[in-house]
TORKOL-4160 file (C-alpha; in steps of 0.2 Angstrom, whole numbers, padded with zeros to 4 digits, m for minus):
418
<pt num="1" X="0155" Y="0733" Z="m0589"/>
<pt num="2" X="0169" Y="0735" Z="m0576"/>
<pt num="3" X="0168" Y="0724" Z="m0560"/>
<pt num="4" X="0181" Y="0721" Z="m0545"/>
<pt num="5" X="0198" Y="0711" Z="m0550"/>
<pt num="6" X="0192" Y="0698" Z="m0538"/>
<pt num="7" X="0175" Y="0695" Z="m0547"/>
<pt num="8" X="0182" Y="0696" Z="m0565"/>
<pt num="9" X="0194" Y="0683" Z="m0559"/>
<pt num="10" X="0183" Y="0672" Z="m0550"/>
<pt num="11" X="0181" Y="0654" Z="m0557"/>
<pt num="12" X="0164" Y="0646" Z="m0554"/>
<pt num="13" X="0162" Y="0629" Z="m0547"/>
<pt num="14" X="0165" Y="0613" Z="m0559"/>
<pt num="15" X="0155" Y="0603" Z="m0548"/>
<pt num="16" X="0139" Y="0614" Z="m0551"/>
<pt num="17" X="0145" Y="0616" Z="m0569"/>
<pt num="18" X="0146" Y="0596" Z="m0572"/>
<pt num="19" X="0130" Y="0595" Z="m0563"/>
<pt num="20" X="0120" Y="0607" Z="m0571"/>
<pt num="21" X="0125" Y="0597" Z="m0588"/>
<pt num="22" X="0117" Y="0581" Z="m0580"/>
<pt num="23" X="0102" Y="0588" Z="m0572"/>
<pt num="24" X="0097" Y="0596" Z="m0589"/>
<pt num="25" X="0100" Y="0579" Z="m0598"/>
<pt num="26" X="0089" Y="0571" Z="m0585"/>
<pt num="27" X="0077" Y="0584" Z="m0587"/>
<pt num="28" X="0076" Y="0580" Z="m0605"/>
<pt num="29" X="0071" Y="0560" Z="m0601"/>
<pt num="30" X="0088" Y="0554" Z="m0600"/>
<pt num="31" X="0093" Y="0540" Z="m0588"/>
<pt num="32" X="0110" Y="0546" Z="m0580"/>
<pt num="33" X="0119" Y="0539" Z="m0565"/>
<pt num="34" X="0122" Y="0557" Z="m0557"/>
<pt num="35" X="0136" Y="0554" Z="m0544"/>
<pt num="36" X="0142" Y="0572" Z="m0545"/>
<pt num="37" X="0136" Y="0585" Z="m0532"/>
<pt num="38" X="0138" Y="0580" Z="m0513"/>
<pt num="39" X="0119" Y="0581" Z="m0510"/>
<pt num="40" X="0105" Y="0570" Z="m0505"/>
<pt num="41" X="0090" Y="0565" Z="m0517"/>
<pt num="42" X="0075" Y="0566" Z="m0502"/>
<pt num="43" X="0066" Y="0554" Z="m0511"/>
<pt num="44" X="0080" Y="0542" Z="m0505"/>
<pt num="45" X="0086" Y="0551" Z="m0490"/>
<pt num="46" X="0074" Y="0560" Z="m0482"/>
<pt num="47" X="0079" Y="0571" Z="m0466"/>
<pt num="48" X="0072" Y="0563" Z="m0450"/>
<pt num="49" X="0054" Y="0561" Z="m0447"/>
<pt num="50" X="0055" Y="0570" Z="m0429"/>
<pt num="51" X="0063" Y="0584" Z="m0438"/>
<pt num="52" X="0052" Y="0588" Z="m0452"/>
<pt num="53" X="0038" Y="0588" Z="m0441"/>
<pt num="54" X="0048" Y="0600" Z="m0428"/>
<pt num="55" X="0051" Y="0612" Z="m0442"/>
<pt num="56" X="0033" Y="0611" Z="m0447"/>
<pt num="57" X="0026" Y="0616" Z="m0430"/>
<pt num="58" X="0040" Y="0629" Z="m0429"/>
<pt num="59" X="0034" Y="0637" Z="m0445"/>
<pt num="60" X="0015" Y="0636" Z="m0437"/>
<pt num="61" X="0020" Y="0643" Z="m0421"/>
<pt num="62" X="0026" Y="0660" Z="m0430"/>
<pt num="63" X="0045" Y="0658" Z="m0430"/>
<pt num="64" X="0045" Y="0667" Z="m0446"/>
<pt num="65" X="0056" Y="0682" Z="m0440"/>
<pt num="66" X="0075" Y="0686" Z="m0439"/>
<pt num="67" X="0084" Y="0673" Z="m0426"/>
<pt num="68" X="0097" Y="0680" Z="m0417"/>
<pt num="69" X="0115" Y="0685" Z="m0425"/>
<pt num="70" X="0123" Y="0670" Z="m0418"/>
<pt num="71" X="0109" Y="0657" Z="m0417"/>
<pt num="72" X="0093" Y="0655" Z="m0406"/>
<pt num="73" X="0100" Y="0651" Z="m0391"/>
<pt num="74" X="0091" Y="0634" Z="m0388"/>
<pt num="75" X="0100" Y="0628" Z="m0402"/>
<pt num="76" X="0118" Y="0633" Z="m0397"/>
<pt num="77" X="0114" Y="0624" Z="m0381"/>
<pt num="78" X="0109" Y="0609" Z="m0387"/>
<pt num="79" X="0125" Y="0609" Z="m0400"/>
<pt num="80" X="0134" Y="0613" Z="m0384"/>
<pt num="81" X="0128" Y="0597" Z="m0376"/>
<pt num="82" X="0128" Y="0586" Z="m0390"/>
<pt num="83" X="0147" Y="0592" Z="m0393"/>
<pt num="84" X="0150" Y="0587" Z="m0376"/>
<pt num="85" X="0140" Y="0571" Z="m0375"/>
<pt num="86" X="0147" Y="0564" Z="m0392"/>
<pt num="87" X="0163" Y="0571" Z="m0393"/>
<pt num="88" X="0168" Y="0577" Z="m0378"/>
<pt num="89" X="0172" Y="0595" Z="m0383"/>
<pt num="90" X="0168" Y="0607" Z="m0371"/>
<pt num="91" X="0161" Y="0623" Z="m0378"/>
<pt num="92" X="0150" Y="0635" Z="m0372"/>
<pt num="93" X="0134" Y="0642" Z="m0380"/>
<pt num="94" X="0143" Y="0658" Z="m0383"/>
<pt num="95" X="0158" Y="0650" Z="m0391"/>
<pt num="96" X="0145" Y="0643" Z="m0405"/>
<pt num="97" X="0139" Y="0651" Z="m0420"/>
<pt num="98" X="0125" Y="0645" Z="m0430"/>
<pt num="99" X="0123" Y="0648" Z="m0449"/>
<pt num="100" X="0114" Y="0644" Z="m0465"/>
<pt num="101" X="0126" Y="0629" Z="m0466"/>
<pt num="102" X="0145" Y="0627" Z="m0468"/>
<pt num="103" X="0148" Y="0639" Z="m0481"/>
<pt num="104" X="0147" Y="0655" Z="m0474"/>
<pt num="105" X="0154" Y="0649" Z="m0459"/>
<pt num="106" X="0171" Y="0643" Z="m0469"/>
<pt num="107" X="0169" Y="0661" Z="m0477"/>
<pt num="108" X="0169" Y="0669" Z="m0461"/>
<pt num="109" X="0184" Y="0659" Z="m0455"/>
<pt num="110" X="0194" Y="0665" Z="m0469"/>
<pt num="111" X="0188" Y="0682" Z="m0468"/>
<pt num="112" X="0191" Y="0684" Z="m0448"/>
<pt num="113" X="0209" Y="0678" Z="m0449"/>
<pt num="114" X="0216" Y="0682" Z="m0467"/>
<pt num="115" X="0222" Y="0699" Z="m0473"/>
<pt num="116" X="0225" Y="0699" Z="m0491"/>
<pt num="117" X="0245" Y="0690" Z="m0495"/>
<pt num="118" X="0242" Y="0678" Z="m0479"/>
<pt num="119" X="0246" Y="0660" Z="m0481"/>
<pt num="120" X="0232" Y="0647" Z="m0480"/>
<pt num="121" X="0239" Y="0630" Z="m0481"/>
<pt num="122" X="0227" Y="0614" Z="m0485"/>
<pt num="123" X="0229" Y="0598" Z="m0494"/>
<pt num="124" X="0226" Y="0595" Z="m0512"/>
<pt num="125" X="0213" Y="0588" Z="m0517"/>
<pt num="126" X="0201" Y="0597" Z="m0505"/>
<pt num="127" X="0184" Y="0606" Z="m0508"/>
<pt num="128" X="0185" Y="0624" Z="m0513"/>
<pt num="129" X="0199" Y="0632" Z="m0501"/>
<pt num="130" X="0207" Y="0638" Z="m0519"/>
<pt num="131" X="0191" Y="0649" Z="m0520"/>
<pt num="132" X="0190" Y="0656" Z="m0501"/>
<pt num="133" X="0210" Y="0660" Z="m0504"/>
<pt num="134" X="0205" Y="0670" Z="m0519"/>
<pt num="135" X="0189" Y="0677" Z="m0511"/>
<pt num="136" X="0199" Y="0683" Z="m0497"/>
<pt num="137" X="0215" Y="0687" Z="m0506"/>
<pt num="138" X="0227" Y="0674" Z="m0498"/>
<pt num="139" X="0241" Y="0665" Z="m0504"/>
<pt num="140" X="0238" Y="0647" Z="m0507"/>
<pt num="141" X="0252" Y="0632" Z="m0497"/>
<pt num="142" X="0247" Y="0618" Z="m0508"/>
<pt num="143" X="0250" Y="0602" Z="m0499"/>
<pt num="144" X="0251" Y="0588" Z="m0513"/>
<pt num="145" X="0245" Y="0572" Z="m0506"/>
<pt num="146" X="0248" Y="0553" Z="m0512"/>
<pt num="147" X="0235" Y="0540" Z="m0515"/>
<pt num="148" X="0248" Y="0528" Z="m0505"/>
<pt num="149" X="0241" Y="0539" Z="m0488"/>
<pt num="150" X="0222" Y="0539" Z="m0496"/>
<pt num="151" X="0225" Y="0556" Z="m0500"/>
<pt num="152" X="0226" Y="0563" Z="m0482"/>
<pt num="153" X="0240" Y="0575" Z="m0478"/>
<pt num="154" X="0255" Y="0568" Z="m0467"/>
<pt num="155" X="0265" Y="0580" Z="m0456"/>
<pt num="156" X="0280" Y="0577" Z="m0467"/>
<pt num="157" X="0270" Y="0584" Z="m0482"/>
<pt num="158" X="0261" Y="0598" Z="m0472"/>
<pt num="159" X="0278" Y="0604" Z="m0462"/>
<pt num="160" X="0289" Y="0613" Z="m0476"/>
<pt num="161" X="0272" Y="0624" Z="m0479"/>
<pt num="162" X="0269" Y="0632" Z="m0460"/>
<pt num="163" X="0283" Y="0645" Z="m0460"/>
<pt num="164" X="0273" Y="0661" Z="m0460"/>
<pt num="165" X="0254" Y="0654" Z="m0465"/>
<pt num="166" X="0240" Y="0659" Z="m0453"/>
<pt num="167" X="0228" Y="0646" Z="m0456"/>
<pt num="168" X="0230" Y="0626" Z="m0461"/>
<pt num="169" X="0212" Y="0621" Z="m0468"/>
<pt num="170" X="0209" Y="0602" Z="m0465"/>
<pt num="171" X="0194" Y="0592" Z="m0467"/>
<pt num="172" X="0191" Y="0574" Z="m0461"/>
<pt num="173" X="0181" Y="0564" Z="m0467"/>
<pt num="174" X="0188" Y="0572" Z="m0482"/>
<pt num="175" X="0178" Y="0578" Z="m0496"/>
<pt num="176" X="0183" Y="0573" Z="m0511"/>
<pt num="177" X="0190" Y="0557" Z="m0505"/>
<pt num="178" X="0179" Y="0549" Z="m0491"/>
<pt num="179" X="0195" Y="0546" Z="m0481"/>
<pt num="180" X="0200" Y="0550" Z="m0464"/>
<pt num="181" X="0214" Y="0555" Z="m0455"/>
<pt num="182" X="0222" Y="0541" Z="m0443"/>
<pt num="183" X="0225" Y="0547" Z="m0426"/>
<pt num="184" X="0246" Y="0547" Z="m0428"/>
<pt num="185" X="0245" Y="0557" Z="m0442"/>
<pt num="186" X="0234" Y="0570" Z="m0436"/>
<pt num="187" X="0243" Y="0570" Z="m0419"/>
<pt num="188" X="0260" Y="0573" Z="m0429"/>
<pt num="189" X="0252" Y="0589" Z="m0439"/>
<pt num="190" X="0245" Y="0595" Z="m0422"/>
<pt num="191" X="0262" Y="0595" Z="m0415"/>
<pt num="192" X="0268" Y="0605" Z="m0430"/>
<pt num="193" X="0255" Y="0617" Z="m0428"/>
<pt num="194" X="0260" Y="0619" Z="m0409"/>
<pt num="195" X="0279" Y="0620" Z="m0412"/>
<pt num="196" X="0275" Y="0634" Z="m0426"/>
<pt num="197" X="0265" Y="0644" Z="m0414"/>
<pt num="198" X="0280" Y="0642" Z="m0401"/>
<pt num="199" X="0291" Y="0649" Z="m0413"/>
<pt num="200" X="0281" Y="0665" Z="m0417"/>
<pt num="201" X="0284" Y="0681" Z="m0406"/>
<pt num="202" X="0269" Y="0691" Z="m0397"/>
<pt num="203" X="0266" Y="0704" Z="m0413"/>
<pt num="204" X="0265" Y="0690" Z="m0424"/>
<pt num="205" X="0248" Y="0680" Z="m0430"/>
<pt num="206" X="0247" Y="0663" Z="m0424"/>
<pt num="207" X="0244" Y="0648" Z="m0435"/>
<pt num="208" X="0225" Y="0643" Z="m0433"/>
<pt num="209" X="0218" Y="0626" Z="m0439"/>
<pt num="210" X="0201" Y="0626" Z="m0448"/>
<pt num="211" X="0195" Y="0609" Z="m0445"/>
<pt num="212" X="0180" Y="0604" Z="m0456"/>
<pt num="213" X="0172" Y="0589" Z="m0448"/>
<pt num="214" X="0155" Y="0590" Z="m0456"/>
<pt num="215" X="0153" Y="0571" Z="m0461"/>
<pt num="216" X="0160" Y="0565" Z="m0444"/>
<pt num="217" X="0144" Y="0556" Z="m0440"/>
<pt num="218" X="0147" Y="0547" Z="m0455"/>
<pt num="219" X="0161" Y="0532" Z="m0454"/>
<pt num="220" X="0160" Y="0515" Z="m0458"/>
<pt num="221" X="0166" Y="0500" Z="m0448"/>
<pt num="222" X="0180" Y="0502" Z="m0437"/>
<pt num="223" X="0186" Y="0517" Z="m0445"/>
<pt num="224" X="0186" Y="0532" Z="m0430"/>
<pt num="225" X="0186" Y="0552" Z="m0431"/>
<pt num="226" X="0197" Y="0560" Z="m0422"/>
<pt num="227" X="0199" Y="0580" Z="m0420"/>
<pt num="228" X="0213" Y="0592" Z="m0415"/>
<pt num="229" X="0208" Y="0599" Z="m0398"/>
<pt num="230" X="0204" Y="0581" Z="m0390"/>
<pt num="231" X="0222" Y="0574" Z="m0397"/>
<pt num="232" X="0230" Y="0591" Z="m0391"/>
<pt num="233" X="0220" Y="0602" Z="m0378"/>
<pt num="234" X="0234" Y="0615" Z="m0380"/>
<pt num="235" X="0228" Y="0619" Z="m0398"/>
<pt num="236" X="0210" Y="0625" Z="m0390"/>
<pt num="237" X="0214" Y="0643" Z="m0393"/>
<pt num="238" X="0219" Y="0639" Z="m0413"/>
<pt num="239" X="0205" Y="0628" Z="m0419"/>
<pt num="240" X="0190" Y="0633" Z="m0426"/>
<pt num="241" X="0177" Y="0619" Z="m0430"/>
<pt num="242" X="0165" Y="0617" Z="m0445"/>
<pt num="243" X="0150" Y="0606" Z="m0441"/>
<pt num="244" X="0133" Y="0606" Z="m0444"/>
<pt num="245" X="0117" Y="0595" Z="m0447"/>
<pt num="246" X="0119" Y="0593" Z="m0467"/>
<pt num="247" X="0127" Y="0579" Z="m0471"/>
<pt num="248" X="0124" Y="0567" Z="m0456"/>
<pt num="249" X="0106" Y="0570" Z="m0456"/>
<pt num="250" X="0103" Y="0571" Z="m0474"/>
<pt num="251" X="0096" Y="0590" Z="m0471"/>
<pt num="252" X="0109" Y="0599" Z="m0484"/>
<pt num="253" X="0093" Y="0609" Z="m0489"/>
<pt num="254" X="0089" Y="0614" Z="m0472"/>
<pt num="255" X="0103" Y="0624" Z="m0469"/>
<pt num="256" X="0109" Y="0623" Z="m0452"/>
<pt num="257" X="0129" Y="0623" Z="m0448"/>
<pt num="258" X="0138" Y="0629" Z="m0433"/>
<pt num="259" X="0155" Y="0632" Z="m0429"/>
<pt num="260" X="0164" Y="0633" Z="m0412"/>
<pt num="261" X="0181" Y="0638" Z="m0405"/>
<pt num="262" X="0191" Y="0653" Z="m0398"/>
<pt num="263" X="0179" Y="0666" Z="m0391"/>
<pt num="264" X="0187" Y="0681" Z="m0400"/>
<pt num="265" X="0187" Y="0671" Z="m0416"/>
<pt num="266" X="0169" Y="0666" Z="m0416"/>
<pt num="267" X="0163" Y="0685" Z="m0411"/>
<pt num="268" X="0174" Y="0691" Z="m0425"/>
<pt num="269" X="0166" Y="0678" Z="m0436"/>
<pt num="270" X="0149" Y="0682" Z="m0428"/>
<pt num="271" X="0151" Y="0702" Z="m0433"/>
<pt num="272" X="0156" Y="0697" Z="m0451"/>
<pt num="273" X="0139" Y="0686" Z="m0454"/>
<pt num="274" X="0129" Y="0700" Z="m0445"/>
<pt num="275" X="0132" Y="0710" Z="m0460"/>
<pt num="276" X="0130" Y="0696" Z="m0472"/>
<pt num="277" X="0114" Y="0691" Z="m0464"/>
<pt num="278" X="0119" Y="0672" Z="m0467"/>
<pt num="279" X="0107" Y="0665" Z="m0454"/>
<pt num="280" X="0100" Y="0648" Z="m0453"/>
<pt num="281" X="0080" Y="0650" Z="m0455"/>
<pt num="282" X="0073" Y="0652" Z="m0437"/>
<pt num="283" X="0061" Y="0637" Z="m0439"/>
<pt num="284" X="0074" Y="0626" Z="m0443"/>
<pt num="285" X="0085" Y="0632" Z="m0429"/>
<pt num="286" X="0070" Y="0629" Z="m0417"/>
<pt num="287" X="0068" Y="0613" Z="m0423"/>
<pt num="288" X="0084" Y="0608" Z="m0422"/>
<pt num="289" X="0086" Y="0613" Z="m0406"/>
<pt num="290" X="0072" Y="0601" Z="m0400"/>
<pt num="291" X="0079" Y="0586" Z="m0411"/>
<pt num="292" X="0098" Y="0584" Z="m0406"/>
<pt num="293" X="0094" Y="0582" Z="m0387"/>
<pt num="294" X="0083" Y="0566" Z="m0394"/>
<pt num="295" X="0097" Y="0553" Z="m0393"/>
<pt num="296" X="0089" Y="0539" Z="m0397"/>
<pt num="297" X="0081" Y="0544" Z="m0412"/>
<pt num="298" X="0097" Y="0553" Z="m0419"/>
<pt num="299" X="0104" Y="0537" Z="m0415"/>
<pt num="300" X="0092" Y="0527" Z="m0424"/>
<pt num="301" X="0092" Y="0539" Z="m0439"/>
<pt num="302" X="0112" Y="0540" Z="m0442"/>
<pt num="303" X="0111" Y="0521" Z="m0439"/>
<pt num="304" X="0101" Y="0519" Z="m0455"/>
<pt num="305" X="0106" Y="0532" Z="m0464"/>
<pt num="306" X="0125" Y="0527" Z="m0463"/>
<pt num="307" X="0120" Y="0510" Z="m0467"/>
<pt num="308" X="0111" Y="0514" Z="m0484"/>
<pt num="309" X="0125" Y="0526" Z="m0488"/>
<pt num="310" X="0139" Y="0511" Z="m0486"/>
<pt num="311" X="0129" Y="0500" Z="m0497"/>
<pt num="312" X="0130" Y="0512" Z="m0511"/>
<pt num="313" X="0148" Y="0516" Z="m0508"/>
<pt num="314" X="0151" Y="0496" Z="m0506"/>
<pt num="315" X="0141" Y="0490" Z="m0522"/>
<pt num="316" X="0151" Y="0504" Z="m0532"/>
<pt num="317" X="0167" Y="0498" Z="m0523"/>
<pt num="318" X="0167" Y="0481" Z="m0527"/>
<pt num="319" X="0160" Y="0481" Z="m0545"/>
<pt num="320" X="0176" Y="0492" Z="m0549"/>
<pt num="321" X="0186" Y="0480" Z="m0538"/>
<pt num="322" X="0179" Y="0467" Z="m0550"/>
<pt num="323" X="0183" Y="0477" Z="m0565"/>
<pt num="324" X="0201" Y="0479" Z="m0560"/>
<pt num="325" X="0201" Y="0460" Z="m0556"/>
<pt num="326" X="0197" Y="0457" Z="m0574"/>
<pt num="327" X="0211" Y="0468" Z="m0580"/>
<pt num="328" X="0203" Y="0486" Z="m0583"/>
<pt num="329" X="0212" Y="0502" Z="m0579"/>
<pt num="330" X="0202" Y="0506" Z="m0565"/>
<pt num="331" X="0204" Y="0507" Z="m0547"/>
<pt num="332" X="0196" Y="0514" Z="m0530"/>
<pt num="333" X="0200" Y="0518" Z="m0512"/>
<pt num="334" X="0188" Y="0506" Z="m0499"/>
<pt num="335" X="0177" Y="0520" Z="m0492"/>
<pt num="336" X="0180" Y="0526" Z="m0473"/>
<pt num="337" X="0168" Y="0539" Z="m0471"/>
<pt num="338" X="0157" Y="0553" Z="m0480"/>
<pt num="339" X="0147" Y="0549" Z="m0495"/>
<pt num="340" X="0162" Y="0548" Z="m0506"/>
<pt num="341" X="0171" Y="0535" Z="m0516"/>
<pt num="342" X="0189" Y="0540" Z="m0524"/>
<pt num="343" X="0190" Y="0531" Z="m0540"/>
<pt num="344" X="0205" Y="0529" Z="m0553"/>
<pt num="345" X="0201" Y="0529" Z="m0571"/>
<pt num="346" X="0219" Y="0526" Z="m0580"/>
<pt num="347" X="0212" Y="0528" Z="m0599"/>
<pt num="348" X="0219" Y="0546" Z="m0604"/>
<pt num="349" X="0228" Y="0545" Z="m0620"/>
<pt num="350" X="0216" Y="0533" Z="m0627"/>
<pt num="351" X="0204" Y="0536" Z="m0641"/>
<pt num="352" X="0185" Y="0536" Z="m0641"/>
<pt num="353" X="0174" Y="0529" Z="m0655"/>
<pt num="354" X="0172" Y="0547" Z="m0661"/>
<pt num="355" X="0189" Y="0548" Z="m0665"/>
<pt num="356" X="0192" Y="0560" Z="m0648"/>
<pt num="357" X="0210" Y="0557" Z="m0640"/>
<pt num="358" X="0205" Y="0558" Z="m0621"/>
<pt num="359" X="0219" Y="0571" Z="m0615"/>
<pt num="360" X="0212" Y="0579" Z="m0598"/>
<pt num="361" X="0200" Y="0570" Z="m0586"/>
<pt num="362" X="0185" Y="0585" Z="m0590"/>
<pt num="363" X="0186" Y="0577" Z="m0607"/>
<pt num="364" X="0184" Y="0559" Z="m0600"/>
<pt num="365" X="0170" Y="0566" Z="m0590"/>
<pt num="366" X="0161" Y="0571" Z="m0604"/>
<pt num="367" X="0163" Y="0555" Z="m0613"/>
<pt num="368" X="0158" Y="0544" Z="m0598"/>
<pt num="369" X="0143" Y="0555" Z="m0598"/>
<pt num="370" X="0138" Y="0552" Z="m0615"/>
<pt num="371" X="0145" Y="0534" Z="m0618"/>
<pt num="372" X="0142" Y="0526" Z="m0601"/>
<pt num="373" X="0129" Y="0539" Z="m0595"/>
<pt num="374" X="0137" Y="0541" Z="m0577"/>
<pt num="375" X="0142" Y="0557" Z="m0571"/>
<pt num="376" X="0158" Y="0559" Z="m0560"/>
<pt num="377" X="0168" Y="0575" Z="m0554"/>
<pt num="378" X="0186" Y="0573" Z="m0558"/>
<pt num="379" X="0199" Y="0579" Z="m0545"/>
<pt num="380" X="0205" Y="0593" Z="m0556"/>
<pt num="381" X="0189" Y="0601" Z="m0547"/>
<pt num="382" X="0198" Y="0600" Z="m0531"/>
<pt num="383" X="0214" Y="0606" Z="m0536"/>
<pt num="384" X="0224" Y="0594" Z="m0543"/>
<pt num="385" X="0231" Y="0592" Z="m0561"/>
<pt num="386" X="0220" Y="0590" Z="m0576"/>
<pt num="387" X="0230" Y="0575" Z="m0581"/>
<pt num="388" X="0227" Y="0566" Z="m0563"/>
<pt num="389" X="0216" Y="0552" Z="m0566"/>
<pt num="390" X="0206" Y="0552" Z="m0550"/>
<pt num="391" X="0189" Y="0555" Z="m0549"/>
<pt num="392" X="0175" Y="0558" Z="m0534"/>
<pt num="393" X="0157" Y="0549" Z="m0534"/>
<pt num="394" X="0146" Y="0555" Z="m0523"/>
<pt num="395" X="0133" Y="0543" Z="m0519"/>
<pt num="396" X="0120" Y="0553" Z="m0510"/>
<pt num="397" X="0110" Y="0557" Z="m0525"/>
<pt num="398" X="0107" Y="0541" Z="m0534"/>
<pt num="399" X="0099" Y="0524" Z="m0529"/>
<pt num="400" X="0107" Y="0508" Z="m0527"/>
<pt num="401" X="0098" Y="0501" Z="m0542"/>
<pt num="402" X="0104" Y="0515" Z="m0553"/>
<pt num="403" X="0122" Y="0513" Z="m0547"/>
<pt num="404" X="0123" Y="0493" Z="m0549"/>
<pt num="405" X="0115" Y="0498" Z="m0567"/>
<pt num="406" X="0128" Y="0510" Z="m0570"/>
<pt num="407" X="0144" Y="0497" Z="m0570"/>
<pt num="408" X="0140" Y="0488" Z="m0585"/>
<pt num="409" X="0138" Y="0503" Z="m0594"/>
<pt num="410" X="0155" Y="0510" Z="m0588"/>
<pt num="411" X="0162" Y="0493" Z="m0593"/>
<pt num="412" X="0155" Y="0494" Z="m0611"/>
<pt num="413" X="0163" Y="0512" Z="m0612"/>
<pt num="414" X="0180" Y="0507" Z="m0608"/>
<pt num="415" X="0180" Y="0492" Z="m0618"/>
<pt num="416" X="0173" Y="0505" Z="m0632"/>
<pt num="417" X="0190" Y="0515" Z="m0629"/>
<pt num="418" X="0206" Y="0511" Z="m0643"/>
């Protein structure tokens, strides 16, 4: 059977593959601390009660038909006000596009801007940009980042890749690392984009930024969220934002995402998604429209939710720090935002009790699942080398107790290596 070259060479998600393997083991009764998928166990992290009640009421009111292609007007108005109130970003409802989560919006951004062969610049590690490049036929401009800067790209690292590029894909807080841009780093990158666009002629495509800020409400302590247009208003016509309720409201399955940006680009994205039909369900849109303006309820939910996420991240982080202080070859980056912890397990080259020499992080991942009953995602799933000893831990699908129970098992699994 013949398929397209794109489909024939498309690589499936390594994260989903690992997650499915773990879920199969859990269904068979095995107790595994699953820190793979960037999702939430609804028994631990339910959506807001007001939102749940609103969805039920919206279905009972008959909101089961097609929504408008760009999203229910009430929702786009609510999002517009939400952005103005909380971020100071002024975007009209007509410059907001609603879809079934952020993935269709990222895909639409690529398809609206990228011709086959155009260059897309993105940091490594980062989530799924390599796959969206494959889907759109883009040339990849990989920006190798460093643990010394919490795996966030710097202007010096980005600068050599921008000449001739069409899109710079950025994310903060970053999936997979749980780290964020500093003001200075993001300002310097924005200035590079401004300078690059000033160099281009009227017949050349400009350089755009896709800014994924889906986790922006989930930052910890004194960490601040920064975005390009607030830092450099002259970039307004060149930034497409990716946002939504999936992460900040534990509502991954509710599937309400939104993008906002320049009218021309948003209109083209709307046309693309109109043919695909990747709409958020109408009842969920109606309920979200009613929920977002309830500032006290939103603040109360996000505050409590964020505290629970941080408690899980901190428990894992401090547990790994304790192992490091005991001489184990582990390290972790202090969590700043999102639901992720960056972990280093520097044990490649060692031998398991079964006699296997661990040569890649995929092999180490399998060893930890079997020996420690702990499931992580190697950074190789996000574009790094298969021997780079870094991992993502996502705490949304595990209880605090299961995370705490997994730490002694990890210690024992490390002890068993020779």
